[in-house]
N, C-alpha and C positions, 0 to 999 in steps of 0.2 A: 651642214645639216645631214643626216643619212649616218652611214659606217663612217665616210668620213669627213672633217671638215679641213678645210684651209685657212692660213692667215698669213698676208704680208710684212715682213716685220724687217724695212730697211732692204739691206743687203741678202737679207734671207728669207726664203721660204720654210713654214712648218706647217705640216699633216699631222693630222690627230685622230689616228684610227679609235673609235667607240669600244670601249671597254666590253659593253654590254652585248656588242654584237660579236665581238671574235675573241670571246669568254671560250676559255678551255679549245682553242683552235692553234694548231699549228703553222704557223705564218713564214710564207717566205716575198722579199724586196724585190724588186727587179727597178730599174732605169731603162725607161726605153729613148733611146737615139731620133735622130731625125730620120733614120732610113726606117723606122717602124722597128728593129730589131732590140729585143730586152737583154739585158743583162744585168744577171742577177748579182744584189750584192751581198758581198763577205765583208769581215773588220777589217780586211789587208785594204778590198777595194774603195770602204766607205771612208777610211783617212785620209788614202792617196785622190778621190775625186771628190771630197768635199760632203759628204752624206755623214749625217745621225741618226742612229736609231736606240731612243732611250724610253725609258718606261713614266711617264706623271703621273702625281694622283694617284697613287695608287696600283693600277690594272690600264689605264688608260695608255694608249701606244703611239712614240708621237717619231717623227719622219723630218730631218731638216735637210735643205739644201742651202748651201752657195749659190749666192748670185754667178759666178766665178767656177760653178762646179763642173767637172768631165762634159757633162750630156745637156747643158744650157744650151738656149738659142737664146741669143743675143738680138734686139733689133730695136735700134733708137735707145732708149731711156728704159728698154721692158725687158726682164728675162723670164724664158717660160720652161717647166721643168714636167715633163712626164713620167708617174710611176705606177708600177704595176705592183698589184699583190695579193697573191693566192693564199687562201687559208683551206686547211683541211685539219678534219677529225683522227685523224693519223698521220707520224712522222715520217712516212714516205712519200705523202704527198698525193696519193690516189685521190681520184674525186674532186678534187679543190675548186672552192669556188675561185674565180678572175672578178679581182677587181681593180680597174684601170682610173686612173685620178691626172689631167694636167690644169697645171695652172701657169698663168701667168701673173707678175708682181712688176712694180715700177719699181727702180731703185732710181736712189736722190743722185747729188753729183760727187764724183769721188774726188778724195784727201789727196795731196800728191803721193803719202805713204798709208795705205791701210794695214791694221794688224787686228785678227782673231783669233783669241783664242777658245778652241771650240772645246769639248769633253773631251776629242779624241782626235784631236789634230791641231796645227799651227799652221796658221795661213796668214801669209806678207803680199801685198800688192802693191808695187810701185808705175809711175807715170815710167813711159820708153825715155826718158833722158836723159842727158850725160851731165853730172854739175859740173859745177866749172871749177878746176882745179886747184887751188892757191899754194904756192911755190912754199911760202911759212909753214905749210900744213902740210905735204910734201915731205920736208926736213924735218919736221918736228917729231911727228909721229910714222916710225915704221912701218905700222899696218896700216897705211895707206892704200886706200885701192886700187891706184899705179902699180902695188907693186905684183899687182896678179896682170899687166902685160906680157911678160915671157910666156907665160900658156898661150893669149889669147891668139900671140903672133905666130905658134906650133899649131893650131885649128886650121879646120876646112873652112871654106867662105860655107856663111851664112849657116854654119851650122852652129846650134846653142850649146855653151857649156856650162859648166856650175861649178864655181872654184869655193870649196868649206877650207873657211880661217878657224887651225883647230892651236892650240899653244907648240905642239911641238913639231905641226907641217900644217902644208895647205896640199888640198887634194882635189883635183881636177877631172868632172864627170861629163860625159857627153852625156847629151839629153836621153838618147836611149837606154845608156848605163844608170843612168840618175831615177830613169822609170821603172826600170826593171831592178830598182834598192828598194823601191818604195814610196818614192818623193812624187809629188804631182807637181807637171809645170803648164803654166796655160800662159796664152797673149792672144790679147785685142790689140786692133790699133794702134790704142795707145796705151796700153797699162800691158807688163809683166807680173806674172802670180808665181808665187811659190810655197807648195802645201807641203808642211811635213810630221810624219806621225810621232807621237811621244816616244815610239819606243825605236828611232833613228839613230844610227851610230854614231852620228856627227853631232848628237845632243851633247850639249855641256850644262853640267846643274852651276850655278853662277848662285849664290849668295850676297844679297845687298840690304843691308838695315834688319839683318836676320832671318831673312824671306828668301828659300830659297825658289830659282827661274829655270826654269829647262830653257834653252837658247841657242840658237845657232848665227852663227856669222860665215856667209854667204855673199856673194856676188853672182850675177847671171850675166855672161855677155856671149856676142857675135861678131864676127866680119862683112863687112856690107863697102861692098868697093873698096877703097882706101880707108877707108873710118872702123874702126873698131867703135861697139856700142856696150857701154857696161852700165847695169844699174846695180845699186848695193839691197841685199834684199838679207838684211840684218832681222832677225823677229826672238822673242823673251815673252814666256808663259809663267804667270807663276804657280809653284806646282803646290806649297803652303799660303804659310799665312792665317791660319785660323784658328784661334785659340776662343775657350770658354770660361766663363766666369760670370759668377750670382744670375744662373739664368738665362744669359745673354752669349750669342754669336756674334764674336766679332772678329770683323774680316779687314784685315790690310795689307794695300798695294803702293810698297814707295812708287816714287818717280822718279823717272829720269833714268834710269840704270844705265847701265855705262855699256852694255851691247847694242841698246840702241840711241845711242848719244854719244855714240866715238864721233870726232871731228866737231862736233857743235859746244860752242862757248856761251850761250848765250838761250832761255828759255822766259817760255811767256804761256800759261795756262789760260786756254781759249772756252774749254769746257770739263764739267763734271758731271755727270747723269746720270744714277741708278736706277735699277728696277729689279721686278721678277717675273720668271719667266719668257721674258727677251719684252717688257713691257716697263716702258720709263713711266716714274713714278714722279709728279711734281713737289715739290715740298709741304704743303697741306697734305696728301695723302699721303707722303712721309709719317707726317706728325699724326695723324688719323691711325695711322700703326705702331707708333710710338716706334719707325724708324731711325738711328741716328746718321745723317752723312756727313762727314768731317774732311775737310781739304786743308792739310795744312801743308807747310814749308813743301817737305819734303814724301810726305804719303798719303793717299786717301784712307779712312778707314770707314766700316762701316759698321753697326751695334744692331744687332736684332735680336727683340727680345726673343725668346725660344717658347714656340707655341701661338706667336703671332702669323695674324691675317698674311695671307701671302705662301705659305709652309704648308705641311699638312704633314700627319705622325706616319709611319709607315712598320709593318711589325718587324722586329727581329731576334733574331733566335742567338745565345751564347749560352755554353756549356748546355744545349739541352734547354735551356731555361728561355719562359717566352718574353719577349718584354719591346721595349719599342725605341725608333729614334726619332727625331724632329728634322724632317727633309726639307730645305729651300732653294731654289735654285735662281741663284741671285745672277745678276749682270751688272755690268758699271763700264763707260764709256768717258773715256779721258783726252780731250784733243788739246795739243801744246803747238805752240810756232818755237821752233827756236833756228838759228842763221844758217843753218846748215840745209837742212829740209825743207822749210816751210812750216806745212801744216801736216800734223801726224795724230792719227784717228784711231784709236786702240780700243778695241771692243774683248769684254772677258768673261765668258760667261763659265760662271762657278757653282756646282752642286755643291752645297753642302750639308754633312751629316751629322748630327751631334753625338756623342759616345752613349752605348747600349744603357736603356735602364728600365731594369727590372719590372715587369705590370703585371700585380694581382690580378687574378681572376674570380669572379663570385660563382660559387657553384649552389644555386639555391634548389630547395626539395619541395618539389609543389604535389608530394603525391597525393591521390585522391582515394585516401580509404574505404570509401562507400563503392565506388567500382572496380579499387584494387587494381588499382595501377600507380608503379610508379611512375613520378613524371621531376626531372630532374634538367635546369636551365643554366647552362653553362657559357658565360661570356661577362662580359659582352668581347666582340672582338672587330679590328678591324676589317676593313671590306678586302683586305687582300691576304686575308687567312680562307682556310679553307679545308672541313673533315673529310678525312679519305678514309681511316678505317676505325674501325672499334677492337681491343685485346677483351675477348670471353672468356674466361677458365681458360686462359692459355693459349690459345687459338684466335688468330689473327684474322678479321675477315672485314672487307671492303663494306663499305656502306651500305650499298643496295644489296647484297647477302645478308645483312643483320638482322630484316626481317624476319627468316628461316632461322634464329635464335630466338624471336621475341622481340624483336629490340625495333624501334620504329624511331627513325630519326628524324627534325625538319629546323628549320629557321625561321629566323626571326628577322627583320630587316627594319632596323629605323632610321628614320628621318633626318639623320646625319651623316647615313653611311653604312655606319657598324651594324654590325648583326651578331645575335646570339643562338647557339646550338639548344635542341629542347630534343631529351632522350628520354620515352616514354617504354616500360617493360611490367607486362604482368607481373601482380606476386607471384603466381604461381609456376613463372618458371622455372627451368631447375639450375640455372644459373646465378637465381636471386637463394643467396642462404637464410633459410626461417632456422631462430634462436628463441629458447624458451625465458623469458624476462623472469618474472614472478605472476603467483595469483594467474589469470585468465590472459596476460602479456605476453605477446610473442615478438619479437624481434626480426625485422625482412632488412635484409643487408645486402645492396647492390655495389656491387666493383667490378669496376669497368673501366679500361683507359682508351682513352680518345685520343688518335694520332691524326696532326694537322701539319698541311702544308702554307708556306707562301706561297705568294703570287707576286712578281717574276724568279725571285730568286731560287723557289724551291728550298729552301732549307723544313726542316722539321722539327717537332718538339710533339711532346707527351702531353697529356694533361691526365692524371689520376683521377676519377669519381667514385667516391666512397659517400655513398648515405644510407642513411637509417630509419624505417620506418617503425614506430612500434603501433600493433595493432591487440585490441581484444578479440580473439579470437582464437586464445590453447584451449585446446581441452586436454586436461591432464587423465594419465591413466589409475583405474580405478581397480580394489583388487576384493577378493571375496575367499575367508577361508573356511574352513572343517575341517575334522578329525575323524578316522576311522578307527579301531581295533589298535593298529600299527603305526601309524603314520601320522605326518601334519602336512596336508596340500593347503596353496596358497594356487588360486587362479586369477591374475593380472589383464585384465581390460584394458586392451592399448588406446591411446589417445592420438591426438596430431602433433605433441611436440616430444615424443620419449622414443624415436626411431632409432637412435643413436645409443640411449642410454643402456648402461650395462647394470645386470644383476648380481650383486654382494651379497653376501652373509656377512656380516662382520669385516672385517678388510679384505675378505676372500672372496674372488671372480670367479662367480659360480658360471662355469663355459659345460657345455656339452664332455670334454671328455674330462672334468673334475668332475661332473655328477657320475659318471660313470664309476669315475674310480671309487667314489666313495657308499655305492648303489643307491643313488638318487635319481630322480626320475625328473628329468627338463624336456620339455614340450614349446615349442617355439613356430605357431604356426602364421604369424604376421601382424593377429587382431588378437589373440590369445597366447599369454605366455601362463605353461601350468607346470611348476614345482612340486614335488614330493618328496619327505623327507622321513628316516625311520623319527621312532620316539626314542630309540636307543643309537644317537648316534652323536658325533662331537661337535656339533653346528646348534643342537637343539640348544635350550635353558631351560633348566629346571628351576624353576621360581617357591616351589616348597611340599609341604606332605600336608594333606591332609585325610582325614574320614573319608572321604569320597572319592580320593586319589591322588595322585602324582600330578604337579601343574606344571606343565610342561607349554614351553612358546618358539615357537621361531620367526626371527627379523629376518625382514631382506629390505636393501635397499639399493634404489635404483641411483646410479650415477651419470655422469655425462662422462661420456664417451670419449673427450678431447681433455678439459680441466680436471674429471675426477671429481667434480665438486657434489655433493650430497643434490637429490633432487626432488628423490619423494620416497617416504617409510613407510612401509607395511609389516604386518607382524600377522598370524593367528597365534593363540591362545586356549589349551585345551587340558582336561584330565582325564588320566589313564587308570587303568586299572590297576592296582601292587602285585596282582599277578604276573602283571609283566616283566618284574625285577626278580621272579622266587621262581623256582622248581625247585619240586620235592619230587623225588623220584622215589618209586617202592623202594628197592637195596636201602635207602637210608641215607642217599646221598643226597644233599641240597647245595643248589647252585644258585646264587643270591646275588644280582649286582646292587651296586651301591653308586647311587649321581651325586656329583659335584653341583651343591644347590649356588646360587647368583648372591646370597648371602654371606655367603665365605670363598670371598675371592681368594685368598692366602690361601686354600686347601689345596696340598700336594696328594692327589688319589693315590701315590705308591707306598704312602704310611698310612692307609686305612687300614685297619685290623680288623678283628672278632675279641671277643671275650679274653680270648686268652691269646693273648698280642703276638703269640710266637708264630699265631694263624695270619699269614699273607694275602695278599690277592694273588690268584695264576693268571690275570690276566688286569691289564693298566694302560688305560686312554688316558685323554688328558681330561676330562668329564666323568668317566666311571670306572671303576675296580669290580672286581668280577671274583666272589670266592667260590672254591670248591670242595667239601667236608663233607665228613660222615656227623652223623646225628650223635656220634657217642663220642665225637671232642670236639676241640676250640673251647670248651668252657659252656659248652651250649646245655641247659637245663628242661626237664621235660615235666612236664602236668599229666595224669588219668583224673576221668571221670568217668562217668558208667558208657559212653559210646564212645569217646577220643583219646586217641596220646598223642599231648601236644608237645611239639620242641623248637625251644625260645634261645637266641641266640642275642647279638648288638653289633652293628656297626660303627666301629668307634673311631675320633680323629682328634689326637692329641697335639697340642705343641709343644716343642720341646722345651723340659723343664716343668711344666704342668702336666699333673696329674687327673684335673677333670677337664674329660675331652669337652671339646665346642661342637661337634658334632656325634650325632649319637641316630642312629638307623635300628628301630627293634623290627624284625623280623620275625615270623612262629611256621611251622609245620605241624599240621594235624592231624594223623593216621586214625583209619573208622577200628574198632575194637568190633567184631560181630560177636567173641561171646567169650569167656574165661573158661578155662579148664585145666585140670590138676593132671599128669600126665608124669610118669615115671619115666626115665632115659636110662640108658646107659651107654658106654663107650664101644663105638662099635669101627672098624674099618668102613670107610665108606667106597661102594663100588664105586668104579670108572665109570664118569659120566658116556650117555650114550646118545646118539644123533638116530632118531628115526626119521625117514624119510618121507616127502609131503610134498607135493601139487600147488602149485597156486600162482596168481597172477606178481610180477614184481615189475615196479619201472624202475628202470637203473639209466644212468648217463655216464660217458664218459669224457672228460675235458683233458685238453692239454694246456698247460702254465708255463709263464712265459718262465719265472724264476723259482727257486727252493724254497720260498717263501710260501708256493701258494694260495697269492693275493690277488692275482692279475690274471685271468685266462684270457686266451685269443678267441675274440668273437668271431662269427660268422662272415663277415664279411674280410677278416683278416686270413682267411684260407685260400690257396694253399702256402701254408708255411713254408719258408724257404730254411733251412738246416745245412750244415756243413758235418761230415763225415767223425764220430768218436764227438757229435758234441751234446749234451746233457737235453733229454728230455722229460718233462715232469710229470704225468698221470693223475689222475685221479678219477676214480670208482664209484659214484654213491649210490644208493637206494632212495630214491625220490619217493616210492611208496610201495607199500604203507610205513605212515610214521607209528609204527610202534616200538618204543621204546625196547620191549622184549626182544625184539628181534637181533640179530648183532651181520653184518656183513663178511661172506669170506669169499677168495679168490678161490678157484680149484685151478683151469687152463687160460692160458694167454697165447695168442700167436700172432704171428704181421703176414700179409701176404701183398704180394703186388697187384693186388687190385682190390676195387670193392667185395666183392663177394668174397666171404667168410671159407668158403668150400676149396678158394679155384690153387692150383699151384704155382708157384711154390710156397712154403710156409717154412716159416722158422719160431718155434716154439719159445717164448719170452717167461713164464710162469707153467710149472709142470705140477700136477696137483700141490698147486699153492703156494709152492719155492720155484728157488732161481733155476735156472738153466745150467748145470755142470757145464754143459759142452761150452756154453756162451762164454769168449773171450774177456770181452765185460758185461761180468754181472747182473741182475737186476737189483737194484737195491732199494727195500722199501724204506719208507718213514712216516711215523709216528703220527698220529691223528689227535691234535687235542680240543678242547671244547672252546668255543671263542664265539664271537656276535655273531658272527657267519654259520660256526658250526654249534647247534641245539646238540646233535645227538651224534657223538665221535665214533659208535659203534655204527655208523650206516655210511664209512667212508674208508677207503683204503688207498693210499698212494703207495706210488712206486717209480723209480729211478731208473729208465735206463740208456744207454747208446747209441745214438744217428750210425744205422749199417744201409745197407745195400745189399740186391741178391746181385748175383756173378753165377753166368751161363758161362762155362767154362772158365776162359782167362779173359770173359768180357764183360762190361757192366751191363745189366739191363739196366734199360732207358723209361722205362715203364715207371 
């Protein structure tokens, strides 16, 4: 009862430490001698002195002591052992709690020879008697014990010696030397004992009937007065002999093996008993557990069904995989008589462990959708498993710290000692992945890896947990569209599923950079996404021509940011005035833009022509073609009425080899006629043009472009612009106001300074009276300005190119 319980088992004492009391504690064991001094037990001391520390039934700790252990107190038919156990929460054993336990046990009558095969040592004890030497035996057996007499004769009086018999030699050790080598020796008034660790150098591996034994042949002797006293201390313990077949453990132990029966010629079994955990079982108890005990002429065999009562399953790990092994602690007691020793008692304690068998773990999703909590049960596990940490999005956190990430862990204990772990995580924790499924459904995915450790073996394994819960809480984005005179607008109101959805027009990803390139407007404040596209642009679809106008539409798709699957489609469709396609200039110039209709998919805009097929477009895009011509050319016809003069033409598209157009866009320009008069005229040389000075307010802009195409200007955020000497600079000057087609912009003087003030010095002229500076090594180059979608009034722009330079002060470059 309490943290420690004891049991007397013949010539062994067992003290069991409660797993619940000593769980998660660091332990040290000491043995207390008759003087009250505590000697800490390590592995070497345990095997030398007859102590064993092991685990049973998952985490119960078991301490066993031999009746003839180093610190046992023998009185009459009892032996007493005192043990001290210290338990601490830290490995340095600070603030350790001390538990003292003293136990006394009765032991029975000793056999002339007793052999014990413990988990960590072999033990032989014999009566202090000298067997009668048989003359014929000495002659027939060269390994007779009388051969050790020469070593005995050289020893000092009353000093014990141990002689080990090995095939190649005999080795004698004084007691002190044997002790320092790790052997345990003890003596009582009637018995001599030798204890040998399984790691001893003098151990020989001997096979008998296919079973390997650890064996040591030795004799212990001393001189007393004129007598030489000697005892045979041979011992052997089986190392293997375990097989597995048909879910059964088969343990075979050969009888009367040669190291234990040298010199004997007749054998008789006296007793064969077996049991579990040092408890002997009757034939009836064995039958109820379906154990089989067979005692044949040459061997004893035990058969135990895997999983039978008496054993237990423990957790095991192989290549990172979780599994189990069935463990059972058997013991066998074999007593026989022979004509050398009389009665021998051989006790074998054998812990048997079956091979690894992988175990499947159940992962059960018990999520509470109403409470919006993911609830996952992982298990079941045996009691020797403990959850130690979780890996969340690549971060490994201990169980107590996991609550900071929103992960609450708990465990369920079942009546049979097994347990399961429960992981609870709110749906809205950042590490829970949200994904749109369909309609109003969203998928919440929990992806976490649980790391476990086994006690006491400290093996580790991981269990990845991935569970998905579908919830009807998706809010899809909505949109409204409208148009003004020149643009199509879409405003998308975001939902709760489209945070990672990307806007596409056709297969073109609409990024802020791409929108800027095409002069589109794209604004996103997190809740609303606003897109504006000019009527004449390559991403607008033109549905058809109607009397009321041109039907145009803009289609936008939101795609998944990872898979690029289509998630949501939006569109806006409007009718625009035909005047958006045509300009009738006062000087008789007509600028008309034809658009590619959706129904004519194979139309090549570069092949569009006017009535005179020699008149081809001056500007072509994928969906538009722009013509610029005079009303008196290109096959233009005209009509008169009382107030207007109307010029008409057609934009046509012919397929190769076909004279019938598959596309025809009729257009007309009408000019008002105020009055008609008859005039006489004669040829006369026109006077030279003159310009009258005047005053007014003009709005001008000066822009620096990145390339000679003048398609991409530097934005305000890109200044200051870094350029190298002699690198080309492309400038454009534009008249912004007034928008009067009769005006033409001319540049007079242009100069550069090293500050923002136009009047500062030094200065360098770039243009002088509208011409390049003849004194400049790299003269200014003018570029022609043509009509385009961006340039409606070419006469309002001037473009020129110059080379990068810097001001020089004396022979030093200016740093400003």
